[in-house]
PASEBA-1860 file (N, C-alpha, C; in nm, 3 decimals):
! residues 120
1> XXXXXXXX> -2.635/-3.580/-9.337/-2.525/-3.535/-9.280/-2.522/-3.570/-9.113 ~ -2.460/-3.626/-9.051/-2.474/-3.695/-8.940/-2.348/-3.579/-8.846 ~ -2.412/-3.557/-8.773/-2.334/-3.479/-8.636/-2.232/-3.554/-8.554 ~ -2.139/-3.510/-8.506/-2.040/-3.571/-8.411/-1.979/-3.477/-8.323 ~ -1.945/-3.523/-8.213/-1.852/-3.408/-8.122/-1.689/-3.479/-8.178 ~ -1.598/-3.405/-8.182/-1.461/-3.449/-8.188/-1.391/-3.346/-8.073 ~ -1.320/-3.368/-7.985/-1.267/-3.310/-7.870/-1.133/-3.264/-7.969 ~ -1.090/-3.144/-7.917/-0.936/-3.127/-7.968/-0.864/-3.089/-7.851
9> XXXXXXXX> -0.731/-3.067/-7.871/-0.624/-3.043/-7.795/-0.631/-3.192/-7.703 ~ -0.581/-3.173/-7.567/-0.539/-3.295/-7.475/-0.679/-3.327/-7.402 ~ -0.807/-3.354/-7.481/-0.914/-3.385/-7.459/-0.973/-3.520/-7.484 ~ -1.084/-3.569/-7.413/-1.146/-3.694/-7.467/-1.307/-3.656/-7.436 ~ -1.369/-3.746/-7.529/-1.512/-3.732/-7.521/-1.565/-3.866/-7.414 ~ -1.632/-3.819/-7.305/-1.653/-3.920/-7.209/-1.821/-3.972/-7.206 ~ -1.888/-4.061/-7.250/-2.006/-4.090/-7.200/-2.031/-4.126/-7.047 ~ -2.078/-4.067/-6.979/-2.090/-4.079/-6.827/-2.179/-4.155/-6.786
17> XXXXXXXX> -2.121/-4.278/-6.718/-2.220/-4.387/-6.656/-2.348/-4.324/-6.585 ~ -2.432/-4.412/-6.567/-2.570/-4.365/-6.533/-2.534/-4.354/-6.359 ~ -2.632/-4.273/-6.300/-2.581/-4.264/-6.133/-2.653/-4.378/-6.067 ~ -2.600/-4.434/-5.962/-2.653/-4.539/-5.922/-2.771/-4.482/-5.807 ~ -2.868/-4.572/-5.855/-2.983/-4.546/-5.740/-2.999/-4.666/-5.658 ~ -2.908/-4.728/-5.637/-2.936/-4.827/-5.546/-2.755/-4.890/-5.494 ~ -2.767/-4.925/-5.370/-2.600/-4.950/-5.322/-2.606/-5.096/-5.364 ~ -2.457/-5.115/-5.345/-2.428/-5.250/-5.371/-2.498/-5.364/-5.273
25> XXXXXXXX> -2.495/-5.324/-5.165/-2.594/-5.407/-5.044/-2.736/-5.398/-5.097 ~ -2.779/-5.327/-5.184/-2.934/-5.344/-5.228/-3.036/-5.217/-5.136 ~ -2.967/-5.146/-5.084/-3.055/-5.014/-5.044/-3.078/-4.928/-5.159 ~ -3.190/-4.891/-5.180/-3.265/-4.785/-5.270/-3.224/-4.664/-5.194 ~ -3.170/-4.591/-5.289/-3.136/-4.417/-5.247/-3.229/-4.321/-5.287 ~ -3.281/-4.227/-5.187/-3.387/-4.134/-5.259/-3.304/-4.019/-5.357 ~ -3.376/-3.977/-5.432/-3.303/-3.909/-5.516/-3.192/-3.816/-5.473 ~ -3.240/-3.745/-5.342/-3.154/-3.616/-5.286/-3.033/-3.681/-5.253
33> XXXXXXXX> -3.030/-3.848/-5.216/-2.884/-3.872/-5.175/-2.807/-3.924/-5.290 ~ -2.832/-3.923/-5.416/-2.793/-3.951/-5.518/-2.663/-3.951/-5.513 ~ -2.567/-4.067/-5.536/-2.433/-4.055/-5.519/-2.340/-4.048/-5.670 ~ -2.280/-3.938/-5.666/-2.223/-3.885/-5.789/-2.134/-3.969/-5.860 ~ -2.149/-4.010/-5.990/-2.083/-4.112/-6.069/-1.973/-4.072/-6.135 ~ -1.839/-4.093/-6.132/-1.755/-4.026/-6.216/-1.655/-4.122/-6.302 ~ -1.746/-4.219/-6.339/-1.698/-4.320/-6.432/-1.764/-4.300/-6.540 ~ -1.699/-4.357/-6.676/-1.762/-4.359/-6.803/-1.675/-4.425/-6.888
41> XXXXXXXX> -1.755/-4.411/-7.042/-1.680/-4.478/-7.162/-1.646/-4.382/-7.217 ~ -1.515/-4.397/-7.275/-1.449/-4.291/-7.376/-1.522/-4.326/-7.521 ~ -1.579/-4.204/-7.562/-1.635/-4.212/-7.698/-1.532/-4.174/-7.810 ~ -1.468/-4.064/-7.767/-1.394/-4.039/-7.866/-1.264/-3.953/-7.809 ~ -1.158/-3.986/-7.882/-1.028/-3.958/-7.848/-0.960/-3.823/-7.934 ~ -0.915/-3.728/-7.890/-0.856/-3.597/-7.971/-0.730/-3.697/-8.045 ~ -0.682/-3.622/-8.152/-0.554/-3.660/-8.232/-0.473/-3.655/-8.144 ~ -0.399/-3.537/-8.063/-0.317/-3.503/-7.976/-0.314/-3.642/-7.860
49> XXXXXXXX> -0.423/-3.680/-7.814/-0.427/-3.799/-7.704/-0.385/-3.897/-7.789 ~ -0.432/-3.943/-7.905/-0.417/-4.050/-7.969/-0.256/-4.098/-7.982 ~ -0.186/-3.972/-8.032/-0.082/-3.995/-8.071/0.010/-3.985/-7.976 ~ 0.003/-3.959/-7.864/0.072/-3.923/-7.719/0.094/-4.053/-7.665 ~ 0.205/-4.144/-7.656/0.187/-4.245/-7.562/0.207/-4.251/-7.438 ~ 0.237/-4.151/-7.361/0.214/-4.113/-7.229/0.063/-4.147/-7.187 ~ -0.034/-4.113/-7.255/-0.191/-4.124/-7.241/-0.205/-4.257/-7.298 ~ -0.219/-4.368/-7.238/-0.295/-4.492/-7.307/-0.443/-4.492/-7.311
57> XXXXXXXX> -0.518/-4.403/-7.357/-0.643/-4.439/-7.328/-0.688/-4.413/-7.460 ~ -0.794/-4.526/-7.494/-0.842/-4.570/-7.637/-1.013/-4.561/-7.629 ~ -1.055/-4.551/-7.742/-1.188/-4.527/-7.749/-1.258/-4.665/-7.704 ~ -1.370/-4.639/-7.614/-1.429/-4.750/-7.553/-1.375/-4.760/-7.428 ~ -1.285/-4.756/-7.380/-1.210/-4.792/-7.240/-1.314/-4.742/-7.144 ~ -1.304/-4.817/-7.038/-1.383/-4.725/-6.887/-1.287/-4.666/-6.817 ~ -1.309/-4.532/-6.788/-1.235/-4.467/-6.712/-1.285/-4.414/-6.576 ~ -1.206/-4.386/-6.493/-1.250/-4.286/-6.364/-1.192/-4.137/-6.400
65> XXXXXXXX> -1.249/-4.033/-6.378/-1.196/-3.900/-6.416/-1.282/-3.827/-6.291 ~ -1.203/-3.705/-6.311/-1.231/-3.588/-6.186/-1.314/-3.497/-6.274 ~ -1.445/-3.497/-6.249/-1.553/-3.425/-6.287/-1.561/-3.248/-6.281 ~ -1.467/-3.190/-6.217/-1.428/-3.062/-6.178/-1.444/-2.960/-6.313 ~ -1.335/-3.027/-6.419/-1.324/-2.942/-6.539/-1.400/-2.973/-6.656 ~ -1.486/-3.093/-6.622/-1.558/-3.163/-6.741/-1.644/-3.057/-6.801 ~ -1.693/-3.053/-6.907/-1.781/-2.961/-6.981/-1.873/-3.055/-7.082 ~ -2.003/-3.066/-6.996/-2.095/-3.115/-7.070/-2.155/-3.083/-7.207
73> XXXXXXXX> -2.176/-3.150/-7.270/-2.185/-3.144/-7.415/-2.359/-3.145/-7.411 ~ -2.413/-3.037/-7.482/-2.565/-3.062/-7.465/-2.602/-3.092/-7.638 ~ -2.568/-3.228/-7.671/-2.592/-3.286/-7.791/-2.679/-3.396/-7.764 ~ -2.711/-3.435/-7.644/-2.793/-3.538/-7.618/-2.901/-3.504/-7.547 ~ -3.026/-3.547/-7.520/-3.138/-3.487/-7.437/-3.110/-3.558/-7.289 ~ -3.044/-3.653/-7.274/-3.023/-3.685/-7.130/-2.880/-3.623/-7.078 ~ -2.797/-3.559/-7.155/-2.684/-3.498/-7.124/-2.548/-3.598/-7.044 ~ -2.537/-3.680/-7.100/-2.438/-3.777/-7.033/-2.318/-3.748/-7.122
81> XXXXXXXX> -2.319/-3.675/-7.231/-2.164/-3.649/-7.272/-2.080/-3.523/-7.215 ~ -1.938/-3.571/-7.185/-1.869/-3.465/-7.161/-1.744/-3.471/-7.200 ~ -1.713/-3.325/-7.249/-1.529/-3.306/-7.290/-1.445/-3.313/-7.177 ~ -1.367/-3.396/-7.151/-1.307/-3.391/-7.028/-1.152/-3.386/-7.052 ~ -1.037/-3.303/-6.988/-0.926/-3.270/-7.018/-0.857/-3.425/-6.973 ~ -0.749/-3.419/-7.040/-0.680/-3.591/-7.023/-0.612/-3.583/-6.935 ~ -0.571/-3.475/-6.836/-0.498/-3.498/-6.709/-0.613/-3.472/-6.638 ~ -0.761/-3.495/-6.613/-0.854/-3.521/-6.542/-0.888/-3.680/-6.540
89> XXXXXXXX> -0.848/-3.784/-6.614/-0.878/-3.892/-6.615/-0.750/-3.947/-6.541 ~ -0.811/-4.014/-6.433/-0.686/-4.064/-6.292/-0.703/-4.199/-6.317 ~ -0.784/-4.285/-6.364/-0.743/-4.451/-6.384/-0.831/-4.471/-6.555 ~ -0.767/-4.586/-6.578/-0.852/-4.660/-6.675/-0.848/-4.814/-6.635 ~ -0.975/-4.846/-6.639/-1.022/-4.975/-6.618/-0.984/-5.108/-6.685 ~ -0.876/-5.180/-6.651/-0.825/-5.295/-6.752/-0.888/-5.443/-6.669 ~ -0.865/-5.519/-6.773/-0.900/-5.640/-6.744/-0.774/-5.733/-6.772 ~ -0.744/-5.857/-6.689/-0.630/-5.915/-6.667/-0.670/-6.059/-6.709
97> XXXXXXXX> -0.620/-6.152/-6.777/-0.619/-6.260/-6.797/-0.602/-6.329/-6.634 ~ -0.489/-6.339/-6.605/-0.486/-6.402/-6.446/-0.475/-6.271/-6.366 ~ -0.542/-6.280/-6.219/-0.525/-6.176/-6.152/-0.393/-6.168/-6.106 ~ -0.344/-6.039/-6.056/-0.225/-6.029/-6.013/-0.248/-5.978/-5.855 ~ -0.148/-6.054/-5.758/-0.153/-6.050/-5.631/-0.041/-5.933/-5.606 ~ -0.073/-5.837/-5.505/0.016/-5.743/-5.487/0.077/-5.753/-5.329 ~ 0.212/-5.814/-5.343/0.282/-5.839/-5.238/0.324/-5.734/-5.178 ~ 0.407/-5.710/-5.054/0.444/-5.590/-4.979/0.572/-5.550/-5.101
105> XXXXXXXX> 0.618/-5.637/-5.183/0.725/-5.567/-5.240/0.683/-5.506/-5.367 ~ 0.580/-5.559/-5.420/0.489/-5.492/-5.531/0.464/-5.331/-5.523 ~ 0.441/-5.337/-5.378/0.402/-5.190/-5.314/0.507/-5.074/-5.309 ~ 0.645/-5.143/-5.283/0.747/-5.067/-5.235/0.779/-5.091/-5.130 ~ 0.742/-5.195/-5.075/0.759/-5.204/-4.936/0.844/-5.316/-4.901 ~ 0.961/-5.340/-4.849/1.009/-5.441/-4.805/0.938/-5.493/-4.685 ~ 0.962/-5.644/-4.677/0.949/-5.696/-4.559/1.046/-5.760/-4.484 ~ 1.104/-5.682/-4.358/1.212/-5.738/-4.300/1.195/-5.870/-4.188
113> XXXXXXXX> 1.317/-5.900/-4.174/1.316/-6.019/-4.074/1.235/-5.992/-3.954 ~ 1.222/-5.869/-3.871/1.161/-5.857/-3.771/1.010/-5.868/-3.818 ~ 0.968/-5.836/-3.929/0.826/-5.802/-3.942/0.805/-5.973/-3.940 ~ 0.828/-6.055/-4.044/0.829/-6.211/-4.066/0.836/-6.263/-3.959 ~ 0.927/-6.234/-3.825/0.888/-6.303/-3.675/0.774/-6.257/-3.619 ~ 0.748/-6.129/-3.627/0.602/-6.102/-3.569/0.492/-6.183/-3.644 ~ 0.486/-6.237/-3.706/0.363/-6.317/-3.806/0.387/-6.447/-3.779 ~ 0.491/-6.516/-3.697/0.502/-6.630/-3.666/0.436/-6.672/-3.512
END
């Protein structure tokens, strides 16, 4: 018999990414200065979240989450599993075939004729 964790209600189970010990620039950080990591992979999704079209989160998605209400699961020795309320998931990382550029109009900002004149 195999044990597993199934989130209930509006929650998902996330395996937290390892904390970084080195910055992107290559600087090695001491243990005391560890940067908290709040990204991870979805391991399981509750039925409530799976059936709710408002939350497009699927198993294996990489997500960014707010760790305040995350509940650690003492299921693994390295304790990287967390039950997280779906409302604490703030972003899902997606890949796109074609890069999307954000123009001012995409961001809800219209460019006026005066703005264009300033650029010339």
